[in-house]
MARVEXRO-588416 format. One record per residue: x, y, z of N, C-alpha, C in turn; residue in one letter. Coordinates in steps of 0.02 Angstrom, whole numbers, plus 50000, padded with zeros to 5 digits. Last residue first. Example, Ala and Ser with C-alpha at 12.3 -4.5 7.8 and 13.67 -1.06 7.14 Angstrom:
506424988850354506844994750357506455000250394s506604971650390506154977550390506604983550390a
END
This chain:
508835106549267509015110549326509275117349306h508705101849138508105102849179508245107149240m510015100549096509595105649064508975107049106d510415089749175510755096249184510335101849154r509615079649123509515081749192509835088549205v510165079048994509455080849003509335083249074v511465074949023511365081348991510645083649000a511225062349078511535067549120511425074449090q510725055848966510295056749024510575062249069v511885056148886511285059648864510805060848922s512755048348963512925055348950512315059248928h512095036048958512175039449022512345046849013l512225033348820511565034248850511595037848917g513605031948810513275037448775512575038748803r513765020348886514065026648909513745032648874l513075011248806512835012548875513125019048901r513875011148691513185013648689512905015248758p515125005948752515085012648723514355015148718a515114992748792514994997848843514905004748814e515384985648675514794983948714514614989548764k516574990748628515974991548586515344990048625d517384986448736517284993648723516664994748681f517334972648722517054975648782516934983148773r517984971748597517294969248606516964972348667e519234977048626518804980448578518084978248585q519704967348717519624974248739519154978048692v519714956048632519304956148692519174963248717l520644959948535519954958648515519484958848575s521794960848616521544966748581520804965848561q521924947548655521794952648706521514958948674r522184941848530521584939748568521414944848622a523384948148500522794949448458522154947448494l524184942448600524074949648601523464951548558q524154929148557523894930948623523744938348628k524764930048433524064927748437523754929548504s526054934148474525644938448432524904936448437k526464922948549526424929448581525974934148541f526444912948452525994912448509525914919148544d527454917948367526764917248343526264916748400n528574917148453528354923748427527634923348403v528624903248473528544907848530528274914648507c528834898748342528224896848378528094901448437q530094904448316529514906448276528864904648311e530884897648411530804904948415530194907248376r530794884648364530524886248430530414893748437v531454886148240530754884048243530434885848310l532734889748286532344894448244531604892648246t533124878348354533044884548392532634889648352a533204869448246532714868348300532594874748340e534254875448175533594874748144533054873748197k535304874448266535074881048244534374880748214l534904861948393535254864448334534974871348315s534984861748572534614861248508535034864348452p536124851948670535914858548647535524857848582m535864839648797536064841448729535774848248711s535344835548921536064835448913536304837248843g533884833448860534224830848919534964830348905a533184837148747533554842248782533914839948844g531724827048753532214830948715532564835948760h530724819748811531414818248831531934822348796g529524823248753529654825648821530374824348842s529684828948580529574823948632529794826548700g529834839248491530324833848488530224828548541f528734848148506529054847048440529464840648437m528344847848638527834847048586528144845548519r529534849948706529194843648715528674842448661a529824863048664530284857548647529944850848654l528724869648721528824869648648529294864048627y528864867448860528274864948824528364864748749p530174873648885530074866348891529444863948856a530334887048887530364883848821530234876348824l530344891149020529744892748979529754889448910p530794882049156531014883249087530414884949044d531024887149318530524884949270530754886949200i531904882549457531964885949394531464882949344q531484884749625531454880249568531464884449503e531364894849715532034892549699532044887949638k529994896349731530374901549697531064899249676w529694884749801529434885749734529794891049695g530344887149921530564881549880530314882349809t529604898049967530314898849952530564893349906k528364892049985528434897149934529164898249915a528694883450090528464880550027528524885649970a529014891850193529564888050162529344885150096e528514906350245528234901050203528804897550166n529094916950308528984910850347528754904950304k529254926650211529784925950261529714919450300a528124926950133528704923350107529254922450158t526604926650146527114928050196527734924050177d525644922450059526054928050037526564930150090f524994912250127525344910650065525824916150045l525214911350304524894914150245525324913050183a525394896150390525704902450370525354904850307v524864886850533524834888250461525124895250449y525584875350647525364882150632525354883150556l525234861150747525504863950685525194870750673r525604850450886525254856350857525614858850795p525554836550943525954838750886525614844750853e524684835651049525374833251059525824835551003t523504840950995523804843951055524524841851065l523234832750886523324839950875523634843450934e523094820350948523644821350901523774828850890r521944823151023522564821251058523164822251012h521034825550922521214831050966521854829451004r520954812550870521224817850828521434823850871q520364806150978521034804150956521354809550913k519134812950979519594813651037520304811451018l518584809150855518694816150871519214816950926y518524795250875518974797950824519114805350835e517554794950974518234792550990518734795050938n516484799750898516724803550955517434801450974t516324789350804516504796050781516794800250838d515954779050893516574778450853516804785250828t514754784350939515304783250986515964782650949e514024783850820514174790350850514744789750901r513924770050804514284774050754514474780850782d513164767250918513834764450913514244768250860r511994774250882512374776150942513084773550939i511554767250770511734774350764512154776550823h511274754750826511804755350777512034762550770k510204758650909510804755550938511394756150890n509294763250814509554767850864510194765150895s509034751250743509334756950709509634761950758q508464743550846509074741250813509424747050778y507334751250874507834750150927508504747850896e506634750250755506904756750775507434756050830l506294736550761506734738950707507034745750724d505474737050872506074732850874506564734950820i504474745450822504904747950876505524743550885n503864737450723504174743850706504664746250760d503394726650800503894725550747504254732050730c502474733250884503044729650913503584728650861l501554738050789501934742850829502534739550861g501034725850744501414730150698501834735250736y500384722150864500934718050838501364722050789y499404731950872499894731450926500504727450902v498674728850758499014735350762499554735250816d498204716150795498634716750737499024723350738l497354719050902497974715250915498464715750857a496734735850904496724729050880497394725650894r496404745451053496754744350989496724737050969p494754749051112495404745951123495744744751056l493994765151090494014757951079494714755351092k493594777351217493934775251156493944767651152a493094781451337492604779851284492934777351220c494154784751418493784778651434493284776651380p495694789951367494984791151352494594784751367d496934784351398496684789851439495944791051428a497444768151415497084772551370496754777951412i498904758751431498404762851466498104767651416y499484741651412499424748751394498894752151435g500574727851375500064731151416500054738551397s501164711851329501074718951314500514721651357t501164698451348501804701951355501764709251332k499974692451320500124693451391500784697151402d499954691051181499554696451212499734697651285p501344689151085501024686151143500624691651178y501974686550925501584691050968501244686951023f503624684650862502974681850879502634686450929l504734686950742504424690850796503724688150806i506054675350711505394677950696505114681650756k507224669350749507274675950717506604678950698g506844657850818507164657250753507194663850715g506394659450944505884659250891506184658850822t507524659951023507074654251033506574653650976e508084671750981508484665650975508034659550982a507164681451012507234679550942507644673350933l506064682651135506754680251126506824677651055n505044697451124505144690151123505874688451112p504954711251236505174708551172505254700951176k503594718051303504144713551323504354709951260i503004734751297503124728351264503674724551300y501764746751335502374743251354502394736551319s501044762551317501074755751292501754752851310r499884775851356500524772451363500474765451334t499094791851343499114784751328499834782051336n499004803351482499144801651413499164794051405n498024814951579498434808951572498514807451498t497214825651566497764826351614498204820151614v496494833151423496654826951459497254828151505f496264843651337495824843051395495934836451432n496994835451200496694841651226496194840051282y498214822851246497674825551205497374831751239a499944821451259499314822851294498814825651244y500814808651167500684815551185500004816251219h501314792851241501044797051188500914804051213y502644782051273502194787051301501974791751246q503214765451282503004771051240502544775551279l504534754451314503994758551343503864764351297d505144738251301505054744651265504454748151296i506404726651363505724729551360505744736051322t507584720651411507244717951352506524720351347n508394725251509507784721951531507374719151474e509394730951432509584725751480508974721951504q508704740251354509054734751321509234729251370l507344748551349507734745551404508084739351376h506934762551267507154755751253507594753351310f505654773351261506174771151306506324763851291t505004787551183505154780351177505734778651222k503754799751192504394797151219504424789651208r502674802651106503054808051138503744805551161w501824797750961502274795751015502654801851040v500184798950922500814802650914501274801250974d498964793750947499404789750904500094792950895q498324802951025498354796151051498794791551009k498324814350946498804813951002498864806851028a498214811150768497924812050835498444811050890p499284820150653498974813950677498694815150746i499804832650625499464829150572499124822650594g500544838350724499844840250720499464836350668k501624830950825501454830950754500714832350748n502704836950949502014835450930501924836150855r504334829150957503874834750961503184832750936s505034816051055504804818650991504324824451003y506424807451129505834811751136505684814851068t507134792551187507044797051131506394800951140e508284783751277507674787851285507664792851227v508924768551311508914773651259508254777251264i509914760151434509284763051412509414768051356d511194753251425510654751051469509974753551445r512534747451333511964752151334511414749251378i514074744451416513484741851380512914746851386a515774748851398515114750151427514574747151383r517134737951412516714741951368516024742751398k517694729051504517794736251514517354740551470p517334715551576517034718651517517104726251524e518134712651686518024707451636517764710351571a518074724651755518724722251731518644716951678k516664734351694517004729951742517674727951714t515694749451678516154744351653516484740451709g513994752251710514684753351729515114747651704e512894755151571513074751551632513804752851648t512224770751513512634764851507512694761351575y510984779951422511304778251485511644771551478t510614792651311510834785751317511174784951385i509394802551239509824801651297509974794251305l508894813751119509064806751130509564806351188r508724827051106508124822951099508274815551109s509864834551097509384836551149508724832651142e510804828451018510274832250985509734834851033l511214817051144511304819151076510684822951052e512134811051280511554814851259511694817851190e512544798451377512734800951311512124804451283f513214792651535512684795151491512984797851427t514274789051615513704784551612513154786851567l515304798751601515484791651608514894786951599p514654809351468514844808151537515024800851544t514454820551338514724814051357514914814151430c513384827851232513604828451301513804821451324v513374835951081513454829451112513724830551182l512404846450975512804845551035512804838251055k511894846850840512044852950878512534851650934t511764840850677511954839150746512184845550781l511284840550548511094846050592511234844450665h511754831550456511284828950506511054834250555d512614839650381512024836750348511514834250398l513194855150448513184847850448512544845350415r513084868650460513584866150411513594858550407a512204871150560511994873150493512484870650439y512844867450678512334862950650512154864750578y514334866850733513964871650692513444867650652n514304858350893514444858650821514074864550790f515064852951042514594857451010514794858550938e515284841251159515444842451089514904846751058l515994841251296515324843551277515414845751205t517194836551224516864832851278516134834851283r517534852651150517704845551160517374843051224v516874863651022517134862251089517184854751097s516594864150886516734870450920516984869350990t516754855850728516764855350801516934862150831l516624852250594516284858250619516224858050695h517404842450542516794840150576516404845850607e518374851050486518034846150444517384843750476k518274868550530518494861650542518074856750501r517704880950510518114878250457518374871250469g517714892850642517354889450588517854886850537n518714889550790518414893650739518064889550686g518394882650953518714882450887518354887350841f518794880251125518354882951074518754883551009t518834869951268519174872251207518654874751158e518984868251435518504870251384518884873151326t519224857051567519544860651512519014862051458m519204854951744518874854851680519264859051630e519344854751885519744850351842519394849351775r518784863651969518344858351944518704853251901k520014870751988519614868552045519154862752024v520544874351867520944869951910520554867451970h519954875551714519704876651782520074871751827d520524882651573520694877251619520444879151688i520104886351410519974888151480520094881951523k520664892251259520684886551304520584889151375l520294897251089520364898551161520374891951199t520484891850958520544898950971520664900451045e520984879850841520824881150911520964888450926m521274875650711520804881250720520584882250792l522264866850680521644863950706521124869250723d523274875750644522954871850591522304868750615v523314892050713523344884750723522984881250666r523354906050723523704902750667523774895150678h523274908250901523214910850833523594906150785k522454907751062522904905051011522754908350944y522384910651237522154912451170522684910351119w521844904551395522354904851343522034906451276e521624905551569521344907051503521924907751454y521384896551717521864898851666521504899851600t521014897351891520794896451822521324899451776v521824895452007521094894352007520854892851936i523374890452081522974892852025522244891052032p524384895252199523774891152198523334893552140i525414904252188525594897152190524984892552186t525544918352206525414915352140525634908052137l525574924752325526204921952302526144918552234a524274927652354524684933052328525364930552304y523074915352295523514918352345523944923652312d522364910552190522004911452252522424914752306d522514916952021522744913052079522324914852140f522374915751848522074918651908522234914051967v523234919351703523174914651759522904918451820k523174920851533522974924251595522864918851648v524084922451385523874917951439523744922151501r524234923651208524094926851272523864921651322k524634915851102524794922951099524664926551165v525174899751047524864903851099525094911151092i525694890350958525334896050931524994900450983g526514880150999525794878750998525384884750975d527784885850993527634880050950526894878750944r527934903550986527824897351023527604891850976e528014913350890528594912350934528534905850973s526914916250812527374911250787527994910150831y526744932150888526484927050843527054922650816h527314934051058527264936250988527034930450945s526374933551207526864930451163526774933351093f526084937751376525964939151306526544936351264k525304934451529525864933051485525654934351413e524854939251689524704940051618525344938951578l524194933951837524814934051798524624934151724l523464939251988523374937851916524054938551883v523554944252114523284937552107523164935552033k523804959252046523614956252110523244949752097k524934956151909524404959851942524264956352009y526304956751803526054954351867525514959051893h526684951951641526424957451682526104954351745i527874947651522527514945351581527314951551622v528214943351355528114948651403527674946151460k529224938451219528834936351278528804942151327h530184940851123529534937951101529094935951159s531254948051167531284940851176530644937251158g530164961251188530864959051193530904951651209p528774959951074529034960651142529774958551142y528624960250927528174963650974528484964951042r528984953450812529234951050876528844954050934q528504960150703528124954350726528374951650792e529504969850691528824971950706528414966050733y530614962250658530614965950721529904968050741e530164957650532530314952850586530324956350654d530054969550460529454965650474529564960550529s531024983050535530914977550488530294973650507s530944999750550530784993550586530634988250534i531825014550560531625009150515531515002850557d532255031250560531905025950596531655020750546l533865036650522533185035950498532855029950532k534815042450664534735038350604533995038050584e535075058950720534745052450730534685048950663v535505071650710536015066450704535725059450712w534705084750622534665079250670535205074050657s535545100450598535195094550572535215088950624a535345114250713535745109550672535315103650650p534385128750695534445122350729534845117650685v534265145550722534555140550677534685134150716d532875155750754533385151250781533615146450727l531935163550693532225166050755532805161750780h531085168550548531595164150576531915167350638k530205176350481529985173750546530515169550579d530905179450362530635184850404530485182450474t531225167150308531765171650329531515177250374d529915162850281530315159250330530895163650354v529505172050183529145171550246529555168050300a530425169650080530415176250113530075175950180t530055156450053530735158050072530765164750108k528705157050015528875153850079529585155550100k527675167549954528385166449945528655163650010d526445168150017526495164549953527215163049935s526455175750128526615168750137526625164750072y526915190950164526715187450103526925180150109d526325198450308526865194450278526575190650218i525305204550378525815208750346526375204950313g525055194550527524845198250467525415202250438g525125178050598525375184950593525135188050527l524865165350639524295169450621524505176850618q525505148850625525625156050631525025159950604r525385135550604524995138350659525075145950664r526235131650502525525130650490525085133350546f527495134350559527255138250502526495137550493f527505135150739527605131650675527245135250619p527785151950802527465145450803527685141450743e528885162750893528565160350832528265153450841g530185158651004529785163850971529505161150905a530005145051115530355148151060529895153251026l528955141651207529605143951230529985147751176l527205145251218527775142551181528425145651206h526435143051379526495146351314527125143651281e526325132451471525855138051473525855141851408w527515127151381527375126751453526975133051470c528105119551239527545123351266527485121951341y529245120851108529145118251176528625122751209y529395115850934529325120650989529205116951054n529725106050841529715112950819529665117950877e529575093150881530215094850847530255102150828n528735096551036528815092850974529485094850943s527935096251197528435098651150528435094051089y527165101351349527155097351288527675100351240i527035099951528527235103351467527155098551409s526185094351626526715099051644526925103251584q524545089951656525055090851605525545096051629i523835077651767523945084451744524515084551694q523395063751766523185068651816523255075751790h522805049651690523215055651677522965061251722y521905039751720522605038351735523065044351722q520665044251676520815044751747521555043651761k520495054851531520605048251561520855048951633a520195065751454519955065751523520035058951556n520605063151326521015067851365520795068251438i520495045251294520255052151290520665056651337p521775034751222521345036551278521095043651269y522445020951128522215027751132521745028851190g523885010451147523165011451150523005018851157n525215007651158524965009151091524225010151089g525915004951275525395000351253525205001251180e526855014651297527025007851316526525002751293s526215026651257526755023751216526915016551233p524555030051244525035027451292525605024051254e523925044451175524155037651159524675035651211i522495055251189523155052951210523285045951184f521665067351082521685061351123522405059651139f520535079451009521195077551036521145071351080p519505076050867519565077550938520255075550962e519685073350731519215078550751519265080550824t520755068950604520675068850677520235074750696v521085067850470520385066950489520295066250565d522425071850459522245064650454521555063250481m522315086350565522645082450513522385075250516f521545091850664521745096050608522065092250551g521865088750841521475088450778521755093150725p523295081050916522845086650909522465086150843l523855069251026523665070150956523155075750954i525165065851133524565069951124524445070951050l525865052651224525805055951159525145059651156v526755053851381526295050551335526215055051274w527785051751519527705054551452527205050451413a527845056951689527745051751639527625055151572h528455059951853528285062151785528245056151739t527995061952021528245057551969528015060151901r527365069552112527985072252085528265067852029w526295063052167526155068952128526775072052096g527195057452305526575056752267526425063352231n528305055452380528385059252318527765058552274i527985047652488528215054452501528265058652438d526705037152519527145039152465527345046452475d526415024152635526385031352619526915033152567d526095007852559526375012452610526325019652587p524485001552501525205003052492525445007852546p523444989152568523544996252560524294997852553q523274975952600523454977552531523594984952519e522884976552732523524973352716523754975152645l521644982852716522164986152755522854983152740l520954973452640521084980052611521634983652649a520894963052735521264962052672521434968752640i520094969352830520764967252849521194966152786k518924971052757519284976952782520004975252801k518574957552737518744961752679519124968052700l518294953652869518824950352832519054954552773r517204961952896517814962552937518404959352901k516304957052804516534963952798517174965052838n516114944052856516404944952789516674952052779e515524946852979516164943252977516504944252910i514364953152933514824956752977515514953452977k513734943252859513974949252824514474953052867d513404934452963513864932252911514164938252874i512504942553034513114940153067513634937953015a511524944152936511884950052961512524947952995a511064931052922511404934152866511794940252887q510484929453049511034925153029511424928252971k509484939353041510004939853092510604935453074e508704934452934509044940852927509604941652979a508234922552990508674922152932509054928652922a507434928153091507994923853109508494923153051e506504935253014506944938853060507554934653079k505884924352947506224929552909506714933452953r505344917453055505854914253014506244919352973e504424927153097504964925053142505524921653103m503584927652985503954933553005504534931853050e503074914452985503454916852928503874922952946q502384914553106502954910053098503394912253039c501404924053074501864925453129502494920953123y500694917852973501064923952957501574925553011k500644900652948500584906052997501004911952976s499824894352801500404894952846500324900952891t498824893052710498644891552780499244892052827l498254900652574498884899852610498724899152684d497094892252466497234897152519497884895452555p497504888952296497314886552362497484891752415l496894899452162497424896252201497174894052270p495744895452039495824899252101496364895852143v496224895351871496054891551931496194895851992l495504906951756496074904151792495824900251852r495054913351602494834909451660495434906151692y495834920351513495214923351538494964919951600r497604921451535496994917851517496374921051549p498554935251482498304931351537497664927751516e499654933951343499054936651374498814932151430q501384936551330500844931751337500244935051372d501984949651222501914946451288501314941751290p502724946151061502214949551103502144945951170p504534945251047503854942451037503354946051081p505524959851002505374954051044504664951451031p506064963450833505714965450895505584959150936v507254969250718506944963650752506644966050817y507044980650579507354978450641506974972450668v507354991150453507044984550464507404981350523v507075007950438507505002950470507104996650481a507045019550315506625014450346507085009050372v507795035650340507785028950311507285024750348y508245052850305507855047850341507855041250303a508845066750314509155060650287508855054750323d507625079650281508005075350327508295069450288y506805087550202507525088550198507945084250244g505465085150194505665090850235506415091950235a505435073450120505195079550089505385085850128g505895064950219506315066250161506095072550125i504785065450306505435067850329505895069350270l503735059850228503685066650254504375069450272w504285047150206504125051450149504075058650171s504355042050336504975043450300504845047950240v502965040750363503375045250403504015047050366v502575031250264502255037850268502705042850304v503375020250295503445023550229503135030450230h502865016950419503545019450415503665022950349a501615012150380501645018250420502345021250419l502055000750311501685005950276501685012450314e502674993450415503064995650358502715001350320f501594990950507502174995050526502584997550467p500054993150407500514989250448501134993450464n498685004950428499205001550391499644997550437g497585019250413497785012850443498325009850399s496945029450344497105030450415497285023950450r496685029650209496345024550250496445025450325r497505040450170496785040650157496415035750202i498765036050208498495042250238497745042550228i498875024650128498885023950201498605030150235a498895030550001498325026350021498295025350096t500135037050010499525041050001498915037050021y501055026350024500945031050080500315035250072p500285011049958500685017049952500575021650012s500424994150000500005000050000500455006250000m
END
């Protein structure tokens, strides 16, 4: 619907109303746009009819006394904790500083006016980070200076830099005359060598490629890229004591790893390790043990695998529990498989399975169906699987080995044939689930073995154009490529030229072929350029004509 129609109808959806407002604003001269944004879902409406809650029969006096008792206990705990924190703060308080405020420090001041700088700011030389001029770590300025002047309340040397001078009566078009007129001091040429930092020195970043910073109960380590075998660039260790002997947690960041590991978190208290990976791994793995995957890049849309000694959770819809391993049988046996399914609106709730539980050790199958509308219970069905070894592999049906519950008392009992078909289908599904789980266990073990290899033998990748580190590129450059080899092989065979020089006639033929190929290639390029020019020329003329018409209209 157009904005005019929306104004006439006095109604419209959010996009149509936004078009009306933006049309008015653009007409008024504003730089307005329609923003397509995401909004939260609408709030849930309260039901019209609600169950009346049960009356609260607990004693208000008892509740108040319990609240007061809990408050007194919490106050006593807070008092002890505050006393402990005050003692720690007193011990951590630095001694009196007799020269506080007298220490000087140097940092860089950037003023606006050049390189699109609009506001002044500071740069900390030891870090290279920028800070605003009102940063808390900077108290006051004593003086500033550059290669042209020194400023302490005002400039020390007479005259300002040429671009800051605002004197009148001087012809600045002739710079030599202007400089001679304003010159107050002859300064010798600088004796400093030209500043030059090689790429290797720049990538080293820190002296010895390693930097350690000590904080209160925290140790920060920084490494230059490619300086460590495992590709670590930063490590943060958090300790429980001031001597830095009892670690609590360790954070590590990595770069340029072939296995695409980015971060590692080690919890020394819980004895847990959390690894995260970037996009691009073959199995699209993002973490280990709690295996999280980029589901959109996998064909099976696998999101997460949670592995514990006795459970195995997959896709948040399948949970596997195991028996404990023994010395005689160390491999875990599957005890139960629990699968849950969402509601399928296409079939009745009494036929839509909600949960399947396969008890492999007990040789039974339990089914639970979805709740029907206005029912507080759901249908269930249990099977005791027949012994296929005794029946010769055939599935026989015994009515006494199945039972069920029907929530609707008016519903008909299921036919025995339908119950038998359900038993056959679920036995087949149990076999498929068991096979799928074993395959998934094999894949998980392969993931863990691969991670073990990647951790014990880490490898770093180097950019193709980084010739200083790329040995493969160096090797390729060192290889001498003979441009005449294809011509000699085409004329005289691939074995020609091994230890023998071509004759004059052969050399002449090769030269003629090279020249002919070069000419044909140049002609092909010329034809391609001419073809593209002929194709774009009419379009360019059309644009010029449109531009001329628009210019005449204005």
